[in-house]
C-alpha positions as CSV (number, residue, x, y, z in Angstrom):
1,M,-70.4,-16.0,8.6
2,L,-70.8,-17.4,5.2
3,P,-72.4,-20.9,5.1
4,G,-69.4,-22.5,3.5
5,E,-67.2,-21.3,6.4
6,R,-68.7,-23.9,8.7
7,I,-68.3,-26.7,6.2
8,L,-64.7,-25.8,5.4
9,S,-63.7,-25.3,9.0
10,T,-65.0,-28.7,9.9
11,A,-63.4,-30.4,7.0
12,A,-60.1,-28.6,6.8
13,I,-58.6,-30.2,9.9
14,A,-58.9,-33.6,11.4
15,L,-58.8,-32.7,15.0
16,P,-59.9,-35.1,17.7
17,I,-62.9,-33.3,19.3
18,L,-63.3,-34.2,22.9
19,A,-66.8,-35.4,23.7
20,E,-69.0,-33.5,26.1
21,T,-69.4,-35.5,29.4
22,E,-72.4,-34.8,31.5
23,D,-74.1,-36.7,34.3
24,S,-77.8,-37.3,34.7
25,S,-78.4,-34.1,36.7
26,G,-77.0,-31.9,33.9
27,S,-73.9,-30.9,35.7
28,G,-70.4,-32.1,35.1
29,F,-67.3,-31.2,33.0
30,H,-68.0,-29.8,29.5
31,A,-65.0,-30.4,27.3
32,P,-64.5,-28.0,24.3
33,G,-65.7,-29.1,20.9
34,I,-66.2,-27.8,17.4
35,D,-69.1,-25.6,18.5
36,E,-66.5,-23.3,20.1
37,F,-65.8,-22.0,16.6
38,F,-69.5,-21.5,15.6
39,P,-71.0,-19.4,18.4
40,P,-74.6,-18.1,18.1
41,A,-75.2,-15.1,15.8
42,I,-75.2,-11.7,17.4
43,F,-77.4,-10.6,14.5
44,G,-78.3,-12.3,11.2
45,S,-78.1,-16.0,11.1
46,T,-75.2,-18.5,11.1
47,D,-77.3,-21.4,9.7
48,L,-75.9,-23.1,6.6
49,D,-78.7,-21.8,4.5
50,S,-77.9,-18.2,5.4
51,W,-75.4,-16.0,3.5
52,W,-74.8,-13.6,6.4
53,G,-74.4,-13.8,10.1
54,F,-72.4,-11.8,12.6
55,D,-71.1,-13.8,15.5
56,R,-68.5,-13.5,18.2
57,I,-65.6,-14.5,16.0
58,M,-66.5,-11.9,13.4
59,L,-66.8,-9.4,16.2
60,V,-63.3,-10.3,17.3
61,R,-62.0,-9.8,13.8
62,V,-63.6,-6.4,13.6
63,I,-62.3,-5.3,17.0
64,M,-58.7,-6.5,16.3
65,M,-58.7,-4.8,12.9
66,V,-59.8,-1.6,14.4
67,V,-57.2,-1.9,17.2
68,L,-54.5,-2.6,14.6
69,L,-55.4,0.4,12.4
70,L,-55.6,2.6,15.5
71,L,-52.2,1.5,16.8
72,L,-50.7,2.1,13.4
73,W,-52.2,5.5,13.1
74,L,-51.1,6.5,16.6
75,G,-47.6,5.2,15.9
76,I,-47.1,7.1,12.7
77,R,-49.3,10.2,12.9
78,R,-46.4,12.3,14.2
79,A,-43.5,10.4,12.6
80,K,-40.1,11.9,13.6
81,L,-36.6,11.4,12.4
82,V,-35.8,10.1,15.9
83,P,-38.7,7.7,16.5
84,G,-40.7,7.5,19.7
85,R,-41.6,4.2,21.4
86,G,-44.7,3.6,19.3
87,Q,-43.1,4.6,16.0
88,N,-40.1,2.5,16.8
89,I,-42.1,-0.7,17.4
90,I,-43.9,-0.2,14.1
91,E,-40.7,0.4,12.3
92,L,-39.1,-2.6,13.8
93,G,-42.0,-4.8,12.6
94,V,-41.9,-3.3,9.1
95,E,-38.1,-3.7,9.0
96,F,-38.4,-7.3,10.1
97,V,-40.8,-8.1,7.2
98,R,-38.7,-6.2,4.7
99,V,-35.2,-7.4,5.7
100,Q,-35.8,-10.9,7.2
101,I,-38.6,-12.1,5.0
102,A,-39.1,-10.2,1.7
103,E,-35.5,-9.2,0.8
104,Q,-34.1,-12.5,2.2
105,V,-36.3,-14.5,-0.2
106,L,-36.9,-12.2,-3.2
107,G,-33.9,-9.9,-3.1
108,H,-33.8,-6.2,-2.7
109,E,-35.2,-5.1,-6.0
110,R,-37.8,-7.8,-6.6
111,A,-39.2,-7.4,-3.1
112,K,-40.2,-3.7,-3.5
113,P,-43.5,-4.2,-5.3
114,Y,-44.7,-6.8,-2.7
115,L,-43.6,-5.2,0.6
116,A,-47.0,-3.6,1.2
117,M,-48.8,-6.9,0.7
118,L,-46.4,-8.9,2.8
119,T,-46.4,-6.4,5.6
120,T,-50.2,-6.3,5.6
121,I,-50.4,-10.1,5.8
122,F,-47.8,-10.3,8.6
123,F,-49.5,-7.7,10.8
124,T,-53.0,-9.0,10.0
125,V,-52.2,-12.6,10.9
126,L,-50.3,-11.6,14.0
127,T,-53.0,-9.3,15.3
128,M,-55.8,-11.9,14.6
129,N,-53.7,-14.7,16.2
130,I,-53.0,-12.7,19.4
131,A,-56.8,-12.2,20.0
132,G,-56.8,-15.8,21.2
133,V,-55.0,-14.9,24.4
134,I,-56.6,-11.5,25.1
135,P,-59.1,-11.7,28.0
136,F,-62.8,-11.3,27.0
137,L,-61.9,-12.0,23.3
138,N,-60.3,-15.4,23.9
139,I,-60.4,-16.7,20.4
140,A,-58.2,-16.0,17.4
141,G,-59.8,-14.3,14.4
142,T,-57.9,-16.9,12.3
143,A,-59.5,-19.9,14.2
144,R,-62.2,-20.2,11.5
145,V,-61.4,-20.8,7.9
146,G,-62.8,-17.6,6.3
147,L,-59.9,-15.2,7.0
148,P,-57.0,-17.7,6.4
149,L,-58.6,-18.7,3.2
150,V,-59.1,-15.1,2.0
151,L,-55.4,-14.3,2.7
152,A,-54.3,-17.5,1.0
153,V,-56.3,-16.8,-2.1
154,W,-54.9,-13.2,-2.1
155,V,-51.4,-14.8,-2.2
156,L,-52.4,-17.2,-5.0
157,V,-53.8,-14.4,-7.2
158,V,-50.8,-12.2,-6.6
159,Y,-48.2,-14.9,-7.4
160,L,-50.1,-16.0,-10.5
161,A,-50.4,-12.5,-11.7
162,A,-46.7,-11.8,-11.0
163,G,-45.6,-14.9,-12.9
164,V,-47.9,-14.1,-15.9
165,R,-46.7,-10.5,-16.0
166,K,-43.1,-11.4,-15.9
167,H,-43.1,-14.4,-18.3
168,G,-46.4,-14.3,-20.2
169,V,-49.1,-16.9,-19.8
170,G,-47.6,-19.6,-22.0
171,K,-44.0,-19.4,-20.6
172,Y,-45.2,-19.1,-17.0
173,L,-47.4,-22.2,-17.3
174,K,-44.7,-24.1,-19.1
175,A,-42.2,-23.3,-16.4
176,Q,-44.5,-24.2,-13.6
177,L,-46.2,-27.3,-15.1
178,F,-43.5,-28.8,-17.3
179,P,-40.2,-29.0,-15.3
180,P,-37.3,-29.2,-17.7
181,G,-34.9,-32.2,-17.9
182,I,-37.3,-35.1,-17.5
183,P,-38.5,-37.5,-20.2
184,W,-41.7,-36.3,-21.9
185,P,-43.8,-39.4,-21.0
186,A,-43.2,-38.5,-17.3
187,Y,-45.2,-35.2,-17.9
188,L,-48.4,-37.3,-18.0
189,L,-47.8,-37.9,-14.2
190,I,-45.7,-34.8,-13.3
191,T,-47.9,-32.1,-14.9
192,P,-51.1,-32.9,-13.1
193,I,-49.2,-33.0,-9.8
194,E,-47.5,-29.7,-10.5
195,A,-50.9,-28.1,-11.5
196,L,-52.4,-29.4,-8.2
197,Q,-49.5,-27.9,-6.3
198,V,-49.5,-24.5,-8.0
199,F,-53.3,-23.9,-8.0
200,I,-54.6,-25.9,-5.0
201,L,-52.0,-27.2,-2.6
202,R,-50.1,-24.0,-2.0
203,P,-53.2,-21.9,-0.9
204,A,-54.7,-25.0,0.9
205,T,-51.6,-25.6,3.0
206,L,-51.3,-21.9,3.8
207,T,-54.9,-22.0,5.0
208,I,-54.9,-25.3,6.9
209,R,-51.6,-24.7,8.7
210,L,-52.7,-21.4,10.1
211,L,-56.3,-22.6,10.9
212,A,-55.1,-25.8,12.5
213,N,-52.7,-24.1,14.8
214,M,-55.2,-21.5,16.0
215,M,-58.0,-24.1,16.5
216,A,-55.7,-26.4,18.4
217,G,-54.4,-23.6,20.6
218,H,-57.9,-22.5,21.5
219,L,-59.1,-26.0,22.3
220,M,-56.1,-26.5,24.6
221,L,-56.7,-23.2,26.4
222,V,-60.4,-23.8,26.9
223,L,-59.7,-27.4,28.1
224,C,-57.2,-26.2,30.7
225,F,-59.2,-23.3,32.1
226,S,-62.5,-25.3,32.0
227,A,-60.8,-28.1,33.9
228,T,-59.5,-25.6,36.4
229,N,-63.0,-24.2,37.0
230,F,-64.5,-27.6,37.3
231,L,-61.9,-29.0,39.7
232,L,-61.9,-26.0,41.9
233,L,-65.6,-25.5,42.2
234,E,-67.0,-29.0,41.9
235,G,-64.1,-31.2,42.9
236,G,-64.1,-32.7,46.4
237,G,-61.3,-32.9,48.9
238,L,-57.8,-33.2,47.5
239,I,-59.1,-33.1,44.0
240,K,-59.4,-29.3,44.3
241,L,-55.6,-29.1,44.6
242,T,-55.2,-30.5,41.1
243,S,-56.9,-27.4,39.8
244,A,-53.5,-25.7,40.4
245,L,-51.9,-28.0,37.8
246,S,-54.5,-27.4,35.1
247,F,-54.3,-23.6,35.8
248,A,-50.5,-23.8,35.5
249,G,-50.9,-25.7,32.2
250,G,-53.3,-23.0,31.0
251,I,-50.7,-20.3,31.8
252,F,-48.0,-22.3,30.0
253,I,-50.2,-22.8,26.9
254,T,-51.1,-19.1,26.9
255,L,-47.4,-18.2,26.7
256,F,-46.8,-20.8,24.1
257,E,-49.8,-19.5,22.1
258,I,-48.1,-16.0,22.0
259,F,-45.1,-17.7,20.5
260,V,-47.2,-19.6,18.0
261,A,-49.1,-16.4,17.0
262,L,-45.7,-14.8,16.1
263,L,-44.4,-18.0,14.5
264,Q,-47.5,-18.5,12.3
265,A,-47.5,-14.9,11.1
266,Y,-43.8,-15.3,10.2
267,I,-44.4,-18.7,8.4
268,F,-47.4,-17.4,6.5
269,T,-45.6,-14.4,5.2
270,L,-42.4,-16.3,4.5
271,L,-44.3,-18.9,2.4
272,A,-46.1,-16.1,0.5
273,S,-42.6,-14.7,-0.3
274,I,-41.3,-18.1,-1.4
275,Y,-44.3,-18.6,-3.7
276,L,-43.8,-15.2,-5.2
277,N,-40.1,-16.1,-5.8
278,F,-41.1,-19.3,-7.5
279,A,-43.3,-17.2,-9.9
280,L,-40.6,-14.7,-10.6
281,E,-37.7,-17.1,-11.1
282,E,-36.2,-17.2,-14.6
283,E,-37.0,-20.2,-16.6
284,H,-34.1,-22.8,-16.5
């Protein structure tokens, strides 16, 4: 984990972190907090003054990426004209990105150069998100800022390069920073806002939206199942029965997190397509 990842993850989202409650004997309910996203290093160091450290979240990212590549390889290694089940699932995913996202936003021809990038983003975000509900992994690879930020910067670089390649540097910056049809004194206010949007806010919102959803989902899951464990094992009398409610809440949130994992992969990829479309639009 890079040292800046701890700082950015903490600052990127204003989540109310539940305080840890503990009685004088050291027992009691331990609510989840920000430390959930900064586990101890497996090797190296995760201290702020260290440039490298490998912890559980990075291990989850590696495992899920290996699983994704393995599933893709198994699905297409013997591709047939009449696809089998694995090939069919992969093709459905690719077709969804191509038809429902890329071509829907960019059009058939303009989408072609960016299909590989958009498909990679969709499957990567989806796979990393799903890790949050997989037993023994239990945390999304996108629940810390590093990976969402890398993907957002990739989108930024690609849409800037696409705009410059199509229009040239001058025309692209003019189209993005100086909207036509407004009085020139207004540019003193509008242009800095447009620059902030193009270079900062777009990648920042991509990053924070994904990060915030995955962090919040993990905290809710940990809270529900920690409460279930506490109420069942340490609660007295009828209090034990309330563990069934927290367990049911945990199951509901697990199912909801699967939906959120899919939704956030879709939204991230859709916004990447929209930003590309902004860059490729003809100057009005």
